[in-house]
PDB file as gemmi writes it, atoms N, CA and C in Angstrom:
CRYST1    1.000    1.000    1.000  90.00  90.00  90.00 P 1                      
ATOM      1  N   MET A   1     137.495 171.088   4.913  1.00  0.00           N  
ATOM      2  CA  MET A   1     136.738 170.579   5.947  1.00  0.00           C  
ATOM      3  C   MET A   1     137.531 170.904   7.220  1.00  0.00           C  
ATOM      4  N   LEU A   2     136.800 171.427   8.238  1.00  0.00           N  
ATOM      5  CA  LEU A   2     137.426 172.006   9.662  1.00  0.00           C  
ATOM      6  C   LEU A   2     136.901 171.100  10.638  1.00  0.00           C  
ATOM      7  N   HIS A   3     137.750 170.454  11.469  1.00  0.00           N  
ATOM      8  CA  HIS A   3     137.296 169.607  12.686  1.00  0.00           C  
ATOM      9  C   HIS A   3     137.242 170.644  13.634  1.00  0.00           C  
ATOM     10  N   LEU A   4     135.996 170.643  14.233  1.00  0.00           N  
ATOM     11  CA  LEU A   4     135.539 171.658  15.388  1.00  0.00           C  
ATOM     12  C   LEU A   4     134.962 171.120  16.510  1.00  0.00           C  
ATOM     13  N   PRO A   5     135.815 170.357  17.300  1.00  0.00           N  
ATOM     14  CA  PRO A   5     135.189 169.637  18.455  1.00  0.00           C  
ATOM     15  C   PRO A   5     134.812 170.663  19.567  1.00  0.00           C  
ATOM     16  N   GLY A   6     134.021 170.079  20.520  1.00  0.00           N  
ATOM     17  CA  GLY A   6     133.678 170.844  21.731  1.00  0.00           C  
ATOM     18  C   GLY A   6     132.256 170.566  22.060  1.00  0.00           C  
ATOM     19  N   ARG A   7     131.366 170.953  21.073  1.00  0.00           N  
ATOM     20  CA  ARG A   7     129.988 170.798  21.233  1.00  0.00           C  
ATOM     21  C   ARG A   7     129.791 169.320  21.259  1.00  0.00           C  
ATOM     22  N   THR A   8     130.264 168.656  20.275  1.00  0.00           N  
ATOM     23  CA  THR A   8     130.375 167.184  20.089  1.00  0.00           C  
ATOM     24  C   THR A   8     131.760 166.754  19.580  1.00  0.00           C  
ATOM     25  N   PRO A   9     132.248 165.698  20.093  1.00  0.00           N  
ATOM     26  CA  PRO A   9     133.491 165.240  19.710  1.00  0.00           C  
ATOM     27  C   PRO A   9     133.982 165.280  18.251  1.00  0.00           C  
ATOM     28  N   GLY A  10     133.021 164.974  17.286  1.00  0.00           N  
ATOM     29  CA  GLY A  10     133.369 164.974  15.889  1.00  0.00           C  
ATOM     30  C   GLY A  10     132.769 166.041  15.140  1.00  0.00           C  
ATOM     31  N   GLY A  11     132.682 167.219  15.705  1.00  0.00           N  
ATOM     32  CA  GLY A  11     132.025 168.361  15.004  1.00  0.00           C  
ATOM     33  C   GLY A  11     132.842 168.734  13.839  1.00  0.00           C  
ATOM     34  N   ILE A  12     132.240 169.143  12.739  1.00  0.00           N  
ATOM     35  CA  ILE A  12     132.948 169.611  11.518  1.00  0.00           C  
ATOM     36  C   ILE A  12     132.251 170.917  11.076  1.00  0.00           C  
ATOM     37  N   ALA A  13     132.850 171.622  10.218  1.00  0.00           N  
ATOM     38  CA  ALA A  13     132.392 172.634   9.352  1.00  0.00           C  
ATOM     39  C   ALA A  13     132.927 172.514   8.111  1.00  0.00           C  
ATOM     40  N   LEU A  14     132.305 173.081   7.059  1.00  0.00           N  
ATOM     41  CA  LEU A  14     132.919 173.248   5.577  1.00  0.00           C  
ATOM     42  C   LEU A  14     133.222 174.601   5.509  1.00  0.00           C  
ATOM     43  N   TRP A  15     134.530 174.924   5.157  1.00  0.00           N  
ATOM     44  CA  TRP A  15     135.150 176.230   4.921  1.00  0.00           C  
ATOM     45  C   TRP A  15     135.426 176.514   3.402  1.00  0.00           C  
ATOM     46  N   ASP A  16     134.772 177.413   2.731  1.00  0.00           N  
ATOM     47  CA  ASP A  16     135.170 177.698   1.408  1.00  0.00           C  
ATOM     48  C   ASP A  16     136.080 179.200   1.548  1.00  0.00           C  
ATOM     49  N   GLU A  17     137.355 178.954   1.274  1.00  0.00           N  
ATOM     50  CA  GLU A  17     138.153 179.917   1.570  1.00  0.00           C  
ATOM     51  C   GLU A  17     138.145 180.977   0.328  1.00  0.00           C  
ATOM     52  N   GLU A  18     137.843 180.583  -0.825  1.00  0.00           N  
ATOM     53  CA  GLU A  18     137.705 181.392  -1.886  1.00  0.00           C  
ATOM     54  C   GLU A  18     136.502 182.398  -1.811  1.00  0.00           C  
ATOM     55  N   SER A  19     135.400 181.994  -1.253  1.00  0.00           N  
ATOM     56  CA  SER A  19     134.342 182.902  -1.114  1.00  0.00           C  
ATOM     57  C   SER A  19     134.108 183.357   0.360  1.00  0.00           C  
ATOM     58  N   SER A  20     134.806 182.796   1.213  1.00  0.00           N  
ATOM     59  CA  SER A  20     134.856 183.223   2.841  1.00  0.00           C  
ATOM     60  C   SER A  20     133.486 182.746   3.295  1.00  0.00           C  
ATOM     61  N   VAL A  21     133.065 181.705   2.895  1.00  0.00           N  
ATOM     62  CA  VAL A  21     131.448 181.085   3.279  1.00  0.00           C  
ATOM     63  C   VAL A  21     131.987 179.884   4.228  1.00  0.00           C  
ATOM     64  N   LEU A  22     131.294 179.871   5.319  1.00  0.00           N  
ATOM     65  CA  LEU A  22     131.535 178.777   6.364  1.00  0.00           C  
ATOM     66  C   LEU A  22     130.113 178.344   6.571  1.00  0.00           C  
ATOM     67  N   PHE A  23     130.073 176.715   6.289  1.00  0.00           N  
ATOM     68  CA  PHE A  23     128.878 175.938   6.502  1.00  0.00           C  
ATOM     69  C   PHE A  23     129.262 175.494   7.803  1.00  0.00           C  
ATOM     70  N   SER A  24     128.684 175.917   9.081  1.00  0.00           N  
ATOM     71  CA  SER A  24     129.129 175.631  10.367  1.00  0.00           C  
ATOM     72  C   SER A  24     128.496 174.532  11.014  1.00  0.00           C  
ATOM     73  N   GLY A  25     127.553 173.845  10.435  1.00  0.00           N  
ATOM     74  CA  GLY A  25     126.820 172.731  11.095  1.00  0.00           C  
ATOM     75  C   GLY A  25     126.319 173.175  12.546  1.00  0.00           C  
ATOM     76  N   ASP A  26     126.655 172.349  13.510  1.00  0.00           N  
ATOM     77  CA  ASP A  26     126.298 172.847  14.950  1.00  0.00           C  
ATOM     78  C   ASP A  26     127.220 173.517  15.632  1.00  0.00           C  
ATOM     79  N   ALA A  27     128.455 173.909  15.074  1.00  0.00           N  
ATOM     80  CA  ALA A  27     129.574 174.607  15.830  1.00  0.00           C  
ATOM     81  C   ALA A  27     129.067 175.986  16.279  1.00  0.00           C  
ATOM     82  N   ILE A  28     128.546 176.624  15.394  1.00  0.00           N  
ATOM     83  CA  ILE A  28     128.001 178.077  15.774  1.00  0.00           C  
ATOM     84  C   ILE A  28     126.641 178.300  14.801  1.00  0.00           C  
ATOM     85  N   TYR A  29     125.754 179.016  15.483  1.00  0.00           N  
ATOM     86  CA  TYR A  29     124.346 179.237  14.934  1.00  0.00           C  
ATOM     87  C   TYR A  29     123.897 180.562  15.903  1.00  0.00           C  
ATOM     88  N   ASP A  30     122.827 181.245  15.152  1.00  0.00           N  
ATOM     89  CA  ASP A  30     122.347 182.453  15.846  1.00  0.00           C  
ATOM     90  C   ASP A  30     121.203 182.109  16.992  1.00  0.00           C  
ATOM     91  N   ALA A  31     121.669 181.495  17.934  1.00  0.00           N  
ATOM     92  CA  ALA A  31     120.634 181.018  19.071  1.00  0.00           C  
ATOM     93  C   ALA A  31     121.459 180.778  20.215  1.00  0.00           C  
ATOM     94  N   PRO A  32     120.940 180.518  21.417  1.00  0.00           N  
ATOM     95  CA  PRO A  32     121.755 180.077  22.594  1.00  0.00           C  
ATOM     96  C   PRO A  32     122.622 178.803  22.052  1.00  0.00           C  
ATOM     97  N   LEU A  33     123.821 178.701  22.311  1.00  0.00           N  
ATOM     98  CA  LEU A  33     124.741 177.633  21.834  1.00  0.00           C  
ATOM     99  C   LEU A  33     124.626 176.609  23.082  1.00  0.00           C  
ATOM    100  N   LEU A  34     124.554 175.459  22.607  1.00  0.00           N  
ATOM    101  CA  LEU A  34     124.467 174.202  23.578  1.00  0.00           C  
ATOM    102  C   LEU A  34     125.951 173.733  23.776  1.00  0.00           C  
ATOM    103  N   ASP A  35     126.461 173.798  25.100  1.00  0.00           N  
ATOM    104  CA  ASP A  35     127.682 173.181  25.228  1.00  0.00           C  
ATOM    105  C   ASP A  35     127.716 172.347  26.370  1.00  0.00           C  
ATOM    106  N   ASN A  36     126.593 171.785  26.697  1.00  0.00           N  
ATOM    107  CA  ASN A  36     126.515 170.818  27.939  1.00  0.00           C  
ATOM    108  C   ASN A  36     125.773 169.504  27.447  1.00  0.00           C  
ATOM    109  N   LEU A  37     125.985 169.143  26.220  1.00  0.00           N  
ATOM    110  CA  LEU A  37     125.490 167.853  25.776  1.00  0.00           C  
ATOM    111  C   LEU A  37     126.327 166.646  26.128  1.00  0.00           C  
ATOM    112  N   PRO A  38     125.750 165.526  26.298  1.00  0.00           N  
ATOM    113  CA  PRO A  38     126.881 164.226  26.594  1.00  0.00           C  
ATOM    114  C   PRO A  38     127.887 164.370  25.532  1.00  0.00           C  
ATOM    115  N   GLY A  39     128.990 164.229  26.066  1.00  0.00           N  
ATOM    116  CA  GLY A  39     130.281 164.269  25.089  1.00  0.00           C  
ATOM    117  C   GLY A  39     130.852 165.538  24.845  1.00  0.00           C  
ATOM    118  N   SER A  40     130.208 166.681  25.281  1.00  0.00           N  
ATOM    119  CA  SER A  40     130.624 168.135  25.042  1.00  0.00           C  
ATOM    120  C   SER A  40     131.903 168.359  26.001  1.00  0.00           C  
ATOM    121  N   ASP A  41     132.793 169.090  25.491  1.00  0.00           N  
ATOM    122  CA  ASP A  41     134.007 169.474  26.089  1.00  0.00           C  
ATOM    123  C   ASP A  41     134.366 171.010  26.191  1.00  0.00           C  
ATOM    124  N   LEU A  42     134.024 171.627  27.181  1.00  0.00           N  
ATOM    125  CA  LEU A  42     134.030 173.094  27.241  1.00  0.00           C  
ATOM    126  C   LEU A  42     135.464 173.824  26.587  1.00  0.00           C  
ATOM    127  N   ALA A  43     136.496 173.114  27.064  1.00  0.00           N  
ATOM    128  CA  ALA A  43     137.836 173.722  26.688  1.00  0.00           C  
ATOM    129  C   ALA A  43     137.940 173.546  25.194  1.00  0.00           C  
ATOM    130  N   ALA A  44     137.608 172.458  24.568  1.00  0.00           N  
ATOM    131  CA  ALA A  44     137.611 172.348  23.125  1.00  0.00           C  
ATOM    132  C   ALA A  44     136.714 173.166  22.414  1.00  0.00           C  
ATOM    133  N   TYR A  45     135.568 173.329  22.939  1.00  0.00           N  
ATOM    134  CA  TYR A  45     134.618 174.183  22.417  1.00  0.00           C  
ATOM    135  C   TYR A  45     135.163 175.667  22.413  1.00  0.00           C  
ATOM    136  N   ARG A  46     135.875 176.107  23.514  1.00  0.00           N  
ATOM    137  CA  ARG A  46     136.260 177.472  23.603  1.00  0.00           C  
ATOM    138  C   ARG A  46     137.330 177.639  22.520  1.00  0.00           C  
ATOM    139  N   ALA A  47     138.230 176.526  22.419  1.00  0.00           N  
ATOM    140  CA  ALA A  47     139.279 176.497  21.232  1.00  0.00           C  
ATOM    141  C   ALA A  47     138.693 176.715  19.842  1.00  0.00           C  
ATOM    142  N   THR A  48     137.443 175.956  19.600  1.00  0.00           N  
ATOM    143  CA  THR A  48     136.823 176.070  18.422  1.00  0.00           C  
ATOM    144  C   THR A  48     136.476 177.580  18.092  1.00  0.00           C  
ATOM    145  N   MET A  49     135.788 178.079  19.054  1.00  0.00           N  
ATOM    146  CA  MET A  49     135.306 179.471  18.972  1.00  0.00           C  
ATOM    147  C   MET A  49     136.485 180.477  18.636  1.00  0.00           C  
ATOM    148  N   LEU A  50     137.644 180.218  19.354  1.00  0.00           N  
ATOM    149  CA  LEU A  50     138.657 181.191  19.025  1.00  0.00           C  
ATOM    150  C   LEU A  50     139.162 180.901  17.632  1.00  0.00           C  
ATOM    151  N   ARG A  51     139.104 179.651  17.197  1.00  0.00           N  
ATOM    152  CA  ARG A  51     139.659 179.366  15.787  1.00  0.00           C  
ATOM    153  C   ARG A  51     138.617 180.060  14.739  1.00  0.00           C  
ATOM    154  N   LEU A  52     137.378 179.857  14.986  1.00  0.00           N  
ATOM    155  CA  LEU A  52     136.468 180.541  14.233  1.00  0.00           C  
ATOM    156  C   LEU A  52     136.613 182.009  14.080  1.00  0.00           C  
ATOM    157  N   ARG A  53     136.776 182.509  15.256  1.00  0.00           N  
ATOM    158  CA  ARG A  53     136.956 183.972  15.321  1.00  0.00           C  
ATOM    159  C   ARG A  53     138.081 184.570  14.437  1.00  0.00           C  
ATOM    160  N   ASP A  54     139.172 183.704  14.279  1.00  0.00           N  
ATOM    161  CA  ASP A  54     140.160 184.018  13.383  1.00  0.00           C  
ATOM    162  C   ASP A  54     139.867 183.887  11.834  1.00  0.00           C  
ATOM    163  N   LEU A  55     138.962 183.060  11.609  1.00  0.00           N  
ATOM    164  CA  LEU A  55     138.746 182.974  10.257  1.00  0.00           C  
ATOM    165  C   LEU A  55     138.158 184.257   9.551  1.00  0.00           C  
ATOM    166  N   PRO A  56     138.634 184.408   8.338  1.00  0.00           N  
ATOM    167  CA  PRO A  56     138.096 185.735   7.612  1.00  0.00           C  
ATOM    168  C   PRO A  56     136.667 185.521   6.888  1.00  0.00           C  
ATOM    169  N   VAL A  57     135.885 184.939   7.750  1.00  0.00           N  
ATOM    170  CA  VAL A  57     134.390 184.828   7.287  1.00  0.00           C  
ATOM    171  C   VAL A  57     133.569 185.842   6.889  1.00  0.00           C  
ATOM    172  N   ARG A  58     132.930 185.667   5.763  1.00  0.00           N  
ATOM    173  CA  ARG A  58     132.015 186.832   5.279  1.00  0.00           C  
ATOM    174  C   ARG A  58     130.552 186.486   5.570  1.00  0.00           C  
ATOM    175  N   THR A  59     130.168 185.065   5.435  1.00  0.00           N  
ATOM    176  CA  THR A  59     128.987 184.549   5.520  1.00  0.00           C  
ATOM    177  C   THR A  59     128.945 183.249   6.414  1.00  0.00           C  
ATOM    178  N   VAL A  60     128.063 182.842   7.308  1.00  0.00           N  
ATOM    179  CA  VAL A  60     127.930 181.766   7.936  1.00  0.00           C  
ATOM    180  C   VAL A  60     126.476 181.178   7.542  1.00  0.00           C  
ATOM    181  N   HIS A  61     126.471 179.893   7.357  1.00  0.00           N  
ATOM    182  CA  HIS A  61     125.419 179.181   6.959  1.00  0.00           C  
ATOM    183  C   HIS A  61     125.418 177.960   8.077  1.00  0.00           C  
ATOM    184  N   PRO A  62     124.568 178.216   9.174  1.00  0.00           N  
ATOM    185  CA  PRO A  62     124.609 177.127  10.139  1.00  0.00           C  
ATOM    186  C   PRO A  62     123.724 176.106   9.954  1.00  0.00           C  
ATOM    187  N   GLY A  63     123.789 175.030  10.681  1.00  0.00           N  
ATOM    188  CA  GLY A  63     122.963 173.813  10.744  1.00  0.00           C  
ATOM    189  C   GLY A  63     121.528 174.261  11.297  1.00  0.00           C  
ATOM    190  N   HIS A  64     121.521 175.268  11.866  1.00  0.00           N  
ATOM    191  CA  HIS A  64     120.301 175.694  12.605  1.00  0.00           C  
ATOM    192  C   HIS A  64     120.042 177.131  12.582  1.00  0.00           C  
ATOM    193  N   GLU A  65     118.815 177.657  12.524  1.00  0.00           N  
ATOM    194  CA  GLU A  65     118.614 179.151  12.356  1.00  0.00           C  
ATOM    195  C   GLU A  65     119.083 179.768  11.042  1.00  0.00           C  
ATOM    196  N   SER A  66     119.016 181.082  10.941  1.00  0.00           N  
ATOM    197  CA  SER A  66     119.307 181.861   9.637  1.00  0.00           C  
ATOM    198  C   SER A  66     120.840 181.925   9.392  1.00  0.00           C  
ATOM    199  N   SER A  67     121.137 182.262   8.257  1.00  0.00           N  
ATOM    200  CA  SER A  67     122.606 182.501   7.989  1.00  0.00           C  
ATOM    201  C   SER A  67     122.772 184.030   8.555  1.00  0.00           C  
ATOM    202  N   PHE A  68     124.060 184.255   8.597  1.00  0.00           N  
ATOM    203  CA  PHE A  68     124.617 185.685   9.273  1.00  0.00           C  
ATOM    204  C   PHE A  68     125.880 186.013   8.857  1.00  0.00           C  
ATOM    205  N   GLY A  69     126.406 187.179   9.034  1.00  0.00           N  
ATOM    206  CA  GLY A  69     127.641 187.608   8.582  1.00  0.00           C  
ATOM    207  C   GLY A  69     128.740 187.605   9.606  1.00  0.00           C  
ATOM    208  N   ARG A  70     129.822 188.221   9.264  1.00  0.00           N  
ATOM    209  CA  ARG A  70     130.959 188.147  10.242  1.00  0.00           C  
ATOM    210  C   ARG A  70     130.679 188.903  11.557  1.00  0.00           C  
ATOM    211  N   ASP A  71     130.048 190.100  11.475  1.00  0.00           N  
ATOM    212  CA  ASP A  71     129.762 190.890  12.654  1.00  0.00           C  
ATOM    213  C   ASP A  71     129.008 190.146  13.706  1.00  0.00           C  
ATOM    214  N   ARG A  72     127.994 189.591  13.165  1.00  0.00           N  
ATOM    215  CA  ARG A  72     127.076 188.712  14.011  1.00  0.00           C  
ATOM    216  C   ARG A  72     127.999 187.458  14.622  1.00  0.00           C  
ATOM    217  N   MET A  73     128.734 186.915  13.687  1.00  0.00           N  
ATOM    218  CA  MET A  73     129.449 185.628  14.194  1.00  0.00           C  
ATOM    219  C   MET A  73     130.436 185.981  15.378  1.00  0.00           C  
ATOM    220  N   ILE A  74     130.967 187.223  15.303  1.00  0.00           N  
ATOM    221  CA  ILE A  74     131.809 187.577  16.385  1.00  0.00           C  
ATOM    222  C   ILE A  74     131.112 187.995  17.643  1.00  0.00           C  
ATOM    223  N   LYS A  75     129.974 188.589  17.498  1.00  0.00           N  
ATOM    224  CA  LYS A  75     128.997 188.738  18.732  1.00  0.00           C  
ATOM    225  C   LYS A  75     128.697 187.548  19.333  1.00  0.00           C  
ATOM    226  N   ILE A  76     128.268 186.464  18.485  1.00  0.00           N  
ATOM    227  CA  ILE A  76     127.908 185.182  19.165  1.00  0.00           C  
ATOM    228  C   ILE A  76     129.100 184.572  19.864  1.00  0.00           C  
ATOM    229  N   ILE A  77     130.312 184.508  19.153  1.00  0.00           N  
ATOM    230  CA  ILE A  77     131.478 183.931  19.847  1.00  0.00           C  
ATOM    231  C   ILE A  77     131.938 184.711  21.021  1.00  0.00           C  
ATOM    232  N   ASP A  78     131.872 186.037  21.034  1.00  0.00           N  
ATOM    233  CA  ASP A  78     132.313 186.778  22.362  1.00  0.00           C  
ATOM    234  C   ASP A  78     131.259 186.443  23.280  1.00  0.00           C  
ATOM    235  N   ALA A  79     130.018 186.360  23.121  1.00  0.00           N  
ATOM    236  CA  ALA A  79     129.009 185.996  24.072  1.00  0.00           C  
ATOM    237  C   ALA A  79     129.318 184.525  24.657  1.00  0.00           C  
ATOM    238  N   CYS A  80     129.715 183.728  23.793  1.00  0.00           N  
ATOM    239  CA  CYS A  80     129.978 182.309  24.181  1.00  0.00           C  
ATOM    240  C   CYS A  80     131.232 182.392  25.088  1.00  0.00           C  
ATOM    241  N   LEU A  81     132.200 183.112  24.720  1.00  0.00           N  
ATOM    242  CA  LEU A  81     133.465 183.118  25.374  1.00  0.00           C  
ATOM    243  C   LEU A  81     133.519 183.817  26.809  1.00  0.00           C  
ATOM    244  N   ASP A  82     132.558 184.681  27.051  1.00  0.00           N  
ATOM    245  CA  ASP A  82     132.339 185.518  28.318  1.00  0.00           C  
ATOM    246  C   ASP A  82     131.325 184.738  29.169  1.00  0.00           C  
ATOM    247  N   PRO A  83     131.779 184.328  30.298  1.00  0.00           N  
ATOM    248  CA  PRO A  83     130.992 183.429  31.241  1.00  0.00           C  
ATOM    249  C   PRO A  83     129.974 184.240  31.907  1.00  0.00           C  
ATOM    250  N   HIS A  84     129.980 185.738  31.711  1.00  0.00           N  
ATOM    251  CA  HIS A  84     128.833 186.267  32.405  1.00  0.00           C  
ATOM    252  C   HIS A  84     127.928 186.777  31.161  1.00  0.00           C  
ATOM    253  N   GLY A  85     128.001 186.182  30.041  1.00  0.00           N  
ATOM    254  CA  GLY A  85     127.074 186.317  28.969  1.00  0.00           C  
ATOM    255  C   GLY A  85     127.007 187.746  28.322  1.00  0.00           C  
ATOM    256  N   GLY A  86     128.160 188.418  28.326  1.00  0.00           N  
ATOM    257  CA  GLY A  86     127.993 189.565  27.540  1.00  0.00           C  
ATOM    258  C   GLY A  86     129.106 190.716  27.896  1.00  0.00           C  
TER     259      GLY A  86                                                      
END                                                                             
């Protein structure tokens, strides 16, 4: 289990290191990421994105939207980290 705060204070994901599969919950998904909810912490969310970017993820199964691979995960993270959106 990974503690991934930022979007919400108690955000978690499940990481299966053996298969390189991430069950990301609400931390990352393939749609506009919400980071302005009550209790959101932008600095913590940025740290969460950087942490996820370093994981050798093969497949992400998010809590919302369809599953995706590492290349898409990196694009989502980079867009989130870029204040100009791209």
